[in-house]
FIBATOR-447052 format. One record per residue (C-alpha): x, y, z. Coordinates in pm, 1 decimal. Layout:
BEGIN
east	north	up
X	Y	Z
...
***
This chain:
BEGIN
east	north	up
-645.4	-10688.7	-11547.7
-926.6	-10804.3	-11785.6
-989.6	-10442.6	-11886.9
-623.1	-10398.0	-11983.6
-633.1	-10721.7	-12181.5
-951.8	-10605.1	-12355.8
-777.3	-10282.8	-12460.8
-496.3	-10483.1	-12623.2
-750.1	-10699.2	-12805.7
-942.6	-10398.0	-12932.6
-619.3	-10234.5	-13049.8
-514.1	-10539.8	-13251.2
-857.6	-10595.6	-13402.6
-899.3	-10226.3	-13487.0
-552.3	-10206.0	-13644.1
-613.0	-10495.3	-13883.7
-967.5	-10378.5	-13960.0
-849.5	-10028.1	-14051.5
-566.4	-10177.0	-14258.2
-817.7	-10381.5	-14457.1
-1053.8	-10090.7	-14512.6
-772.4	-9859.1	-14626.2
-618.4	-10114.8	-14860.4
-948.4	-10231.5	-15007.4
-1037.5	-9895.7	-15171.5
-1402.2	-10002.0	-15190.9
-1315.5	-10329.4	-15365.7
-1459.2	-10602.2	-15141.6
-1316.0	-10945.9	-15220.0
-1471.6	-11250.8	-15049.2
-1167.5	-11304.5	-14826.8
-1175.4	-10938.2	-14727.9
-1540.3	-10973.2	-14624.9
-1450.2	-11270.5	-14404.7
-1169.1	-11076.3	-14235.0
-1393.8	-10775.1	-14180.9
-1666.2	-10998.7	-14035.7
-1417.8	-11151.5	-13791.5
-1274.9	-10814.1	-13689.2
-1608.3	-10639.1	-13642.6
-1761.1	-10931.4	-13452.5
-1457.6	-10945.8	-13223.7
-1456.7	-10572.2	-13157.1
-1830.6	-10571.5	-13084.2
-1804.5	-10866.1	-12845.6
-1505.5	-10726.9	-12655.8
-1666.9	-10382.3	-12634.9
-1983.1	-10537.2	-12493.0
-1779.0	-10723.6	-12233.3
-1614.1	-10399.6	-12117.9
-1894.4	-10144.0	-12153.0
-2215.4	-10340.3	-12090.2
-2158.5	-10658.4	-11892.1
-1929.3	-10541.8	-11614.8
-1714.5	-10663.8	-11454.0
-1531.0	-10792.3	-11760.2
-1429.1	-11157.6	-11726.8
-1103.9	-11300.2	-11860.8
-1278.2	-11624.2	-11963.6
-1523.7	-11429.0	-12176.6
-1240.4	-11246.0	-12353.7
-1079.1	-11582.5	-12429.9
-1412.4	-11701.5	-12573.1
-1436.5	-11387.0	-12788.2
-1088.3	-11441.0	-12935.7
-1167.4	-11807.7	-12993.6
-1462.7	-11695.2	-13204.0
-1252.4	-11446.7	-13402.7
-984.9	-11706.9	-13473.6
-1253.5	-11964.7	-13550.0
-1377.0	-11741.7	-13831.2
-1023.2	-11675.9	-13956.5
-923.8	-12042.0	-13954.5
-1212.4	-12107.3	-14194.0
-1047.8	-11882.6	-14452.8
-1086.0	-12070.4	-14785.0
-793.6	-12209.5	-14982.3
-731.2	-12084.9	-15336.7
-921.4	-12376.0	-15493.7
-1235.1	-12332.3	-15280.8
-1532.9	-12106.4	-15339.4
-1545.3	-11857.7	-15051.4
-1925.2	-11861.2	-15021.3
-1924.6	-12136.9	-14755.8
-1660.7	-11960.4	-14546.8
-1836.6	-11624.2	-14567.9
-2172.0	-11778.2	-14474.4
-2012.5	-11956.7	-14179.1
-1840.0	-11633.8	-14070.7
-2164.9	-11435.8	-14075.2
-2355.1	-11710.8	-13893.2
-2087.8	-11752.2	-13625.1
-2040.8	-11379.8	-13569.1
-2413.5	-11300.5	-13557.3
-2494.3	-11596.0	-13332.3
-2215.1	-11501.5	-13090.7
-2334.7	-11140.7	-13060.0
-2698.5	-11248.9	-13012.5
-2603.2	-11510.5	-12753.8
-2394.2	-11252.1	-12568.9
-2692.8	-11018.8	-12550.2
-2935.8	-11290.6	-12444.7
-2714.9	-11433.9	-12171.6
-2643.0	-11084.3	-12045.6
-3003.6	-10986.8	-11986.1
-3173.0	-11316.7	-11908.3
-3186.1	-11439.6	-11546.5
-2879.2	-11647.8	-11462.4
-3074.1	-11950.0	-11337.8
-2857.5	-12246.1	-11246.9
-2558.0	-12107.3	-11435.1
-2396.2	-11768.0	-11399.9
-2384.2	-11531.7	-11697.2
-2014.4	-11595.5	-11745.3
-2063.2	-11970.0	-11769.8
-2365.0	-11935.0	-11996.8
-2166.6	-11701.0	-12220.5
-1872.3	-11936.6	-12255.5
-2086.6	-12248.3	-12307.1
-2289.6	-12079.9	-12583.3
-1977.7	-11939.9	-12752.5
-1805.9	-12276.1	-12767.8
-2124.5	-12448.6	-12882.5
-2155.6	-12200.7	-13169.7
-1792.9	-12258.0	-13268.8
-1825.0	-12636.1	-13266.5
-2142.2	-12634.2	-13478.3
-2009.8	-12377.1	-13727.3
-1669.9	-12539.6	-13773.2
-1824.8	-12884.6	-13813.3
-2071.5	-12759.7	-14073.6
-1806.7	-12567.2	-14267.0
-1546.2	-12842.9	-14289.8
-1812.6	-13102.7	-14370.3
-1940.2	-12884.5	-14657.0
-1586.4	-12823.8	-14788.3
-1498.6	-13194.6	-14770.8
-1817.4	-13305.0	-14945.0
-1767.2	-13053.6	-15223.6
-1402.4	-13138.5	-15279.0
-1429.3	-13516.3	-15268.8
-1709.2	-13515.0	-15523.4
-1465.0	-13435.0	-15802.3
-1191.0	-13698.6	-15812.9
-1030.0	-13525.2	-16111.0
-907.1	-13248.6	-15881.6
-657.3	-13488.5	-15724.9
-484.1	-13563.7	-16055.5
-410.9	-13213.4	-16171.3
-65.2	-13060.0	-16147.6
-206.1	-12776.6	-15938.3
-324.2	-13037.4	-15683.5
29.8	-13033.5	-15540.2
-16.0	-12673.1	-15429.6
-369.5	-12747.3	-15310.2
-236.2	-13023.6	-15086.5
19.7	-12782.9	-14938.1
-260.0	-12535.4	-14864.7
-467.3	-12811.5	-14707.9
-177.0	-12920.5	-14489.4
-116.9	-12560.7	-14382.5
-479.8	-12519.2	-14285.1
-470.1	-12848.5	-14094.2
-172.4	-12726.1	-13890.0
-339.4	-12394.8	-13807.3
-661.7	-12572.2	-13720.4
-465.8	-12804.3	-13490.6
-304.1	-12502.4	-13321.0
-647.4	-12346.4	-13284.1
-791.6	-12660.0	-13124.2
-494.3	-12680.0	-12885.8
-562.0	-12322.4	-12776.6
-924.9	-12418.3	-12726.6
-816.4	-12693.3	-12488.8
-587.9	-12447.3	-12308.9
-877.2	-12204.3	-12267.1
-1098.0	-12473.9	-12114.2
-816.7	-12570.1	-11878.3
-772.0	-12205.6	-11770.3
-1141.8	-12194.8	-11676.9
-1119.5	-12507.4	-11464.8
-796.9	-12417.8	-11282.9
-869.2	-12202.7	-10974.5
-674.0	-11902.6	-10849.0
-372.1	-11734.0	-10999.0
-269.3	-12039.8	-11199.3
-593.0	-12021.1	-11399.4
-546.5	-11648.7	-11456.3
-190.3	-11694.4	-11582.0
-298.2	-11975.7	-11814.4
-581.0	-11757.4	-11943.1
-343.2	-11468.8	-12015.9
-105.1	-11701.1	-12201.6
-396.3	-11837.7	-12404.9
-511.1	-11487.2	-12502.5
-157.2	-11387.4	-12602.2
-126.0	-11694.5	-12823.4
-470.3	-11630.1	-12973.2
-358.1	-11276.9	-13063.2
-48.3	-11415.3	-13234.7
-255.3	-11676.1	-13419.0
-499.9	-11409.8	-13535.7
-215.2	-11199.3	-13678.1
-70.7	-11499.7	-13865.3
-410.8	-11604.1	-14002.1
-472.2	-11246.0	-14114.4
-140.0	-11233.9	-14302.6
-211.3	-11576.8	-14450.3
-541.0	-11450.0	-14587.4
-391.7	-11126.3	-14724.8
-75.3	-11268.5	-14882.7
-194.3	-11615.4	-14986.6
111.2	-11768.5	-14820.8
90.0	-12092.8	-14628.5
348.4	-12006.1	-14358.7
447.5	-12373.7	-14367.2
711.7	-12342.5	-14640.1
963.9	-12061.5	-14663.8
890.2	-11798.6	-14935.3
1160.2	-11925.5	-15175.7
1032.4	-12282.0	-15160.4
675.0	-12167.1	-15217.4
786.5	-11971.0	-15523.8
975.5	-12269.5	-15663.1
680.6	-12502.1	-15609.6
450.5	-12260.3	-15794.2
702.6	-12222.1	-16075.1
729.5	-12598.3	-16115.8
351.2	-12630.9	-16125.1
328.5	-12355.1	-16385.8
598.8	-12519.3	-16593.3
816.7	-12209.9	-16575.6
1159.3	-12256.9	-16421.7
1335.9	-11980.3	-16611.8
1440.7	-11812.2	-16287.9
1427.0	-12101.4	-16044.4
1603.3	-12401.5	-16185.6
1639.3	-12697.2	-15953.7
1957.9	-12747.6	-15759.2
2252.7	-12908.0	-15933.0
2248.5	-13173.1	-15664.7
1901.7	-13277.1	-15782.2
1973.2	-13283.5	-16154.3
2279.4	-13224.4	-16365.6
2369.2	-12898.6	-16534.5
2310.3	-13044.0	-16877.5
1940.5	-13095.8	-16810.7
1907.8	-12745.8	-16666.5
2072.1	-12597.3	-16973.2
1846.1	-12794.7	-17205.4
1536.2	-12681.6	-17019.6
1657.4	-12321.4	-17039.6
1686.7	-12354.4	-17417.1
1341.1	-12509.8	-17433.1
1184.1	-12227.8	-17234.1
1363.7	-11960.4	-17437.5
1245.0	-12116.7	-17762.2
885.7	-12158.8	-17639.9
871.4	-11798.9	-17515.4
1044.4	-11623.6	-17803.3
927.9	-11828.4	-18104.3
587.5	-11946.8	-17974.6
590.1	-12269.1	-18180.8
291.9	-12400.7	-17985.5
64.2	-12172.3	-18189.6
102.5	-12423.5	-18471.2
-152.3	-12704.9	-18409.1
84.8	-12956.7	-18572.3
374.4	-12872.3	-18337.2
522.7	-13196.8	-18199.2
814.8	-13327.8	-17998.0
1021.7	-13393.7	-18310.2
999.2	-13025.3	-18400.0
1112.2	-12915.8	-18055.8
1394.0	-13172.9	-18039.1
1527.4	-13047.8	-18371.2
1522.3	-12683.9	-18260.6
1697.1	-12738.3	-17925.1
1942.8	-12997.0	-18062.8
1838.8	-13289.4	-17846.5
1694.2	-13637.3	-17887.8
1328.7	-13712.1	-17809.8
1395.1	-13939.9	-17513.1
1615.6	-13696.2	-17323.1
1392.0	-13404.2	-17418.3
1083.3	-13584.7	-17286.3
1260.6	-13675.3	-16962.1
1378.2	-13317.2	-16911.6
1029.5	-13173.6	-16963.9
873.8	-13432.8	-16731.2
1120.4	-13372.1	-16447.7
1153.2	-12994.1	-16463.0
795.9	-12898.6	-16552.2
602.3	-13182.1	-16388.2
413.2	-13234.5	-16714.6
432.4	-13463.8	-17011.9
501.5	-13303.3	-17348.5
136.8	-13258.6	-17448.4
48.5	-13100.2	-17114.2
356.8	-12878.3	-17138.0
255.2	-12747.2	-17480.4
-108.3	-12701.6	-17378.6
2.1	-12501.5	-17074.4
172.6	-12247.4	-17301.8
-129.6	-12238.8	-17530.9
-359.5	-12168.6	-17238.2
-132.4	-11888.0	-17115.9
-141.5	-11735.9	-17464.0
-521.3	-11763.5	-17471.5
-546.3	-11589.6	-17135.3
-335.5	-11303.9	-17273.6
-572.6	-11280.2	-17571.7
-873.9	-11263.3	-17341.5
-709.2	-10988.2	-17137.5
-655.4	-10781.8	-17452.6
-1005.1	-10844.6	-17588.8
-1263.8	-10985.7	-17342.9
-1517.3	-10996.4	-17628.7
-1315.1	-11262.5	-17808.1
-1510.7	-11582.0	-17864.5
-1391.6	-11907.6	-17711.7
-1370.3	-12078.1	-18050.4
-1161.1	-11790.7	-18187.2
-924.5	-11800.9	-17886.6
-887.7	-12177.1	-17925.8
-791.9	-12145.8	-18290.7
-552.3	-11856.5	-18233.2
-382.3	-12043.6	-17946.9
-302.6	-12353.6	-18150.1
-579.9	-12590.2	-18039.8
-745.6	-12816.8	-18294.4
-1090.2	-12786.6	-18136.0
-1287.0	-12590.3	-17877.6
-1338.6	-12912.2	-17678.6
-966.2	-12974.9	-17630.7
-922.1	-12605.4	-17551.2
-1189.0	-12618.2	-17278.6
-1036.1	-12930.8	-17125.0
-681.7	-12792.9	-17124.2
-799.4	-12456.9	-16989.6
-981.7	-12617.4	-16698.0
-687.7	-12845.4	-16615.3
-449.6	-12548.2	-16596.4
-673.6	-12289.9	-16429.3
-946.1	-12489.8	-16254.7
-1210.1	-12300.1	-16457.7
-1361.2	-12312.9	-16804.2
-1269.3	-12027.0	-17041.1
-1612.9	-11870.4	-16989.6
-1584.7	-11885.1	-16609.3
-1232.7	-11741.7	-16616.0
-1339.8	-11463.4	-16851.3
-1636.5	-11369.4	-16628.6
-1408.7	-11352.1	-16324.1
-1152.6	-11145.6	-16517.1
-1418.6	-10897.0	-16632.8
-1554.3	-10868.6	-16277.6
-1204.8	-10806.8	-16135.2
-1139.1	-10541.3	-16398.0
-1466.3	-10371.4	-16307.0
-1373.2	-10370.8	-15938.3
-1031.4	-10223.0	-16014.0
-1183.2	-9945.4	-16224.8
-1439.8	-9874.3	-15953.7
-1162.8	-9836.2	-15695.5
-1006.2	-9541.6	-15878.1
***
């Protein structure tokens, strides 16, 4: 039975690993490296259980899948630097393989190899997960400004999604410990159920990493949330039950005017100008922008200016920051830097470096 289970595990891990390698086309993103680390570590551990340390134990296979999912559950959110997660993945995977080798060839002593193997695996997971989430928390809570940005809404959704998956992972960890302590067929059945659920969790975590979805909200709701954050509801206006048709129509006119005429390129552009062009009064216009974009008027205008600046940088990466600020309608480079970081989470220089690096990776893949 354990050998059959091991074959299913190897098939799943190999399938997703090959998928990643084929899709990557030699372009290795940080999240891809984490997934590859998890897959390769899992395949190596399971192969060692079957080929080297016979007979293969079901408890050890559960421990191997707990490690793989432990690496995947540390997959960073969009607002986090992936260096911590990748370091934790490498440490956890390497330590698990080394511990498997050591416990396999050292004398068993007071504990059998199987028990040593499981104890070391779970110890590694506890230490790695604790270190990773402590590092992420310390880094995030240092910058209080992050909590007051519009994009923080999406960040909170990502955090909540990760919390739910981490909770599911911990529950499966408890199930695995229970399967080890329950004797006879009942323990075997519980172990098989735990492995099946771990395989499902691994598949979901893999898709979450590849697609960037949270799998907490349905796809339409996720799209609408992102559109609201971006201030662009041209194709996803809120339901009539939430706001009246008049406000939706006004916001449509606002977005059409902002997109087609680009009045925000004029540094002196103000609410009076916009109200005159869309035939509305300032109070109702301000309320409409606040409700449907999630921004006040100044933030709304600066969002469009930043998007225009990003388009300029894409056309000419050699463009200076001061030149982009002036061409985008900002009065100064300082206000441009502040607005750019609020809307993208990066300074113009950081964003431009990342864009140039991504372009280089794309060209290298062809």
